[in-house]
C-alpha positions in Angstrom: 11.4 -8.8 18.2 10.1 -5.0 17.2 12.1 -2.3 18.2 10.5 0.6 17.3 8.0 2.3 14.9 8.8 5.8 13.3 5.7 7.9 12.4 7.3 10.7 9.8 5.3 12.7 6.9 7.5 10.7 4.4 6.6 7.2 5.6 6.3 4.9 8.2 8.8 2.8 9.3 8.6 0.0 11.5 12.0 -1.6 13.0 12.5 -5.2 14.0 15.3 -7.5 14.7 15.1 -11.6 14.1 17.4 -13.9 16.6 20.4 -16.0 14.8 20.4 -18.3 17.3 18.1 -21.4 15.9 19.9 -22.7 12.6 17.9 -25.3 11.6 15.0 -23.3 11.1 15.7 -19.4 10.4 13.5 -16.8 9.9 15.5 -14.8 7.2 13.3 -12.1 6.7 9.3 -10.9 7.4 6.9 -9.3 5.0 4.0 -7.3 6.7 0.5 -6.7 5.1 -0.4 -3.1 6.9 -0.2 -1.4 10.1 -3.2 0.2 11.7 -2.9 3.5 13.9 -6.3 5.3 15.8 -8.2 3.1 13.2 -6.6 4.0 9.8 -4.7 1.8 8.2 -1.4 2.2 6.4 -0.5 -0.5 3.7 3.1 -2.2 3.8 5.6 -1.3 0.8 5.8 -4.3 -1.5 9.8 -3.7 -1.8 10.5 -1.7 1.3 12.2 -4.7 3.4 16.0 -3.4 3.9 18.8 -4.7 6.6 20.1 -2.5 9.0 24.1 -2.8 8.7 24.6 -1.6 12.2 24.5 -4.3 14.7 25.2 -3.8 18.6 24.3 -7.7 19.3 25.6 -10.3 16.3 23.1 -12.8 18.1 20.0 -10.8 16.1 19.6 -9.2 12.3 18.0 -5.7 12.3 15.7 -5.1 9.7 13.0 -2.4 8.7 9.7 -2.2 7.2 8.2 0.9 5.2 4.6 1.4 5.0 2.7 4.4 3.8 2.6 7.9 5.5 -0.2 8.1 8.3 -0.5 11.7 9.8 -0.8 10.8 13.1 0.5 12.6 16.2 -0.6 10.8 19.1 -2.0 7.1 19.8 -2.7 4.3 22.1 -3.3 1.8 19.7 -1.2 0.3 16.9 -1.7 -3.3 15.3 0.5 -4.9 12.6 -0.8 -7.9 10.0 1.6 -10.3 9.1 1.8 -10.8 5.6 4.6 -13.9 5.1 8.0 -14.9 6.7 11.0 -16.7 4.4 12.7 -19.2 5.8 15.8 -21.3 5.6 16.3 -24.6 6.5 19.0 -26.8 7.1 18.9 -30.2 5.5 22.2 -31.9 4.9 22.5 -33.9 2.0 25.2 -35.3 -0.4 25.1 -36.6 -3.9 28.0 -38.1 -5.5 28.2 -36.9 -9.1 29.7 -39.6 -11.7 30.9 -38.7 -14.7 31.0 -42.3 -16.3 27.3 -42.4 -15.2 24.8 -41.7 -17.7 22.1 -38.8 -16.7 19.4 -38.1 -16.0 19.8 -39.9 -12.5 17.2 -39.0 -9.4 17.3 -38.9 -5.5 14.8 -37.5 -2.7 15.3 -35.0 -1.0 12.9 -33.0 1.3 9.6 -35.2 0.2 10.6 -34.4 -3.8 12.0 -36.3 -6.2 15.0 -34.1 -7.7 16.6 -35.1 -11.4 20.1 -34.6 -12.2 19.9 -34.1 -15.9 23.3 -33.4 -16.8 26.9 -33.8 -15.7 29.3 -33.1 -18.7 33.1 -32.6 -18.4 34.4 -30.0 -20.8 35.2 -25.9 -21.1 33.3 -25.5 -19.5 31.9 -28.1 -17.5 28.0 -28.1 -17.0 25.7 -29.7 -14.3 21.9 -29.7 -14.3 19.6 -30.0 -11.8 15.5 -29.9 -12.0 12.2 -30.3 -10.6 9.1 -29.4 -12.4 6.7 -31.0 -9.9 5.2 -27.8 -7.5 2.6 -29.4 -5.9 2.9 -29.8 -2.3 6.5 -28.9 -2.7 8.3 -28.3 0.5 11.0 -26.3 -1.1 11.2 -23.1 -3.0 14.9 -23.4 -3.9 18.0 -25.3 -2.4 20.8 -24.0 -0.8 24.1 -26.0 -2.2 27.0 -26.0 -3.7 29.1 -28.3 -6.5 32.0 -29.8 -5.3 34.9 -30.5 -7.8 38.7 -32.1 -8.1 39.7 -28.3 -8.6 39.4 -25.8 -5.1 39.3 -22.7 -6.8 37.0 -22.4 -9.6 34.5 -20.1 -11.0 31.0 -21.0 -11.7 28.1 -19.3 -13.4 24.5 -20.2 -12.8 21.3 -19.8 -14.9 17.8 -20.4 -13.0 14.4 -21.0 -14.6 11.0 -21.0 -12.2 7.6 -20.1 -11.9 5.6 -18.2 -9.5 2.6 -19.9 -8.2 -0.5 -17.7 -6.5 -2.6 -19.1 -3.7 -5.2 -21.0 -6.0 -2.2 -22.8 -7.8 -1.8 -20.8 -10.9 1.2 -21.0 -12.5 3.2 -17.9 -14.0 6.5 -18.3 -16.3 8.7 -15.4 -15.3 10.1 -15.7 -18.9 6.9 -16.4 -20.7 3.8 -14.9 -19.1 2.9 -11.4 -18.9 1.3 -10.6 -15.3 1.7 -8.1 -12.7 3.3 -9.7 -9.5 1.7 -6.9 -7.1 -1.6 -8.3 -8.4 -0.7 -12.0 -7.4 -2.2 -13.5 -4.1 0.1 -15.0 -2.1 3.0 -16.1 -4.5 5.8 -18.2 -4.4 8.5 -18.9 -6.4 9.6 -22.5 -6.9 12.7 -22.8 -9.3 12.5 -25.9 -11.5 15.8 -25.7 -13.2 19.3 -24.8 -12.2 21.6 -24.9 -14.5 25.8 -24.1 -14.0 28.5 -23.9 -16.2 32.2 -24.6 -14.2 34.7 -22.9 -16.2 38.3 -24.2 -16.6 39.5 -26.9 -18.9 37.7 -30.0 -18.0 37.0 -29.8 -14.2 35.5 -33.0 -13.2 32.5 -32.4 -10.7 32.5 -35.1 -7.5 29.6 -34.0 -5.7 26.4 -32.3 -4.8 26.1 -30.9 -1.5 23.1 -29.7 -0.2 22.9 -27.2 3.0 19.6 -27.1 3.2 16.3 -25.1 1.4 14.3 -22.2 1.4 10.3 -21.8 1.5 8.0 -19.0 2.1 5.0 -19.5 4.5 2.0 -16.8 4.9 0.5 -16.2 8.2 -2.8 -14.7 9.3 -1.9 -12.8 12.4 -1.8 -9.3 13.9 0.0 -8.0 17.0 -0.7 -5.2 19.2 2.7 -2.9 20.2 3.3 -1.2 23.0 2.9 2.6 21.9 6.2 3.4 24.1 7.9 1.8 21.1 6.6 4.7 18.8 9.5 7.3 18.1 8.3 10.7 16.3 10.5 12.5 13.7 12.2 15.7 13.8 9.0 17.9 12.9 7.0 16.6 15.8 4.8 14.5 13.2 
């Protein structure tokens, strides 16, 4: 739901809300491509999405997206073009971890084969999972927890991954120099997730997966009701 469009000399702000009542498949964020007013186009700020903290209705999460300034005072036509949406998918699965087994071990999840590369008890204990297969992978990152025999634990995570553009070209974030802003429809896939569980020989019991995240690119535009437009105090 789009709440309002604010026109100001310093920039253009689009405020919108996302409903929280569909936990199985939830939109966490919308990224816009641009907006058009009186046939003039303002590109979206790539890093200009932010969460609005004040919430009157807990069923909705409020956000605002920033665009380049448009010096328009009157308009009867506003078009907003979408770029992508970031989704959280709920898909629960529990994988038992057994330190007496030899690793790696694999399991199937969301159409992919995921490897548990290491489960090692020590100071710290270590759990490493990986999936280097990117093509046609449903998820970009997993949402999970490592359950141990102790309730109160401290855990450190380390992540490796690749960014994949529209044409399937991969960019290693740690090795390949590239300009993110110039990539076409980039998606960020985690390939290796390593965890150190602090403590004295803490034993991992299971890998509890809650779901995963993925990005979907859109080719869609909407026309706004001009009553949503708000001018700044200077009347711009």
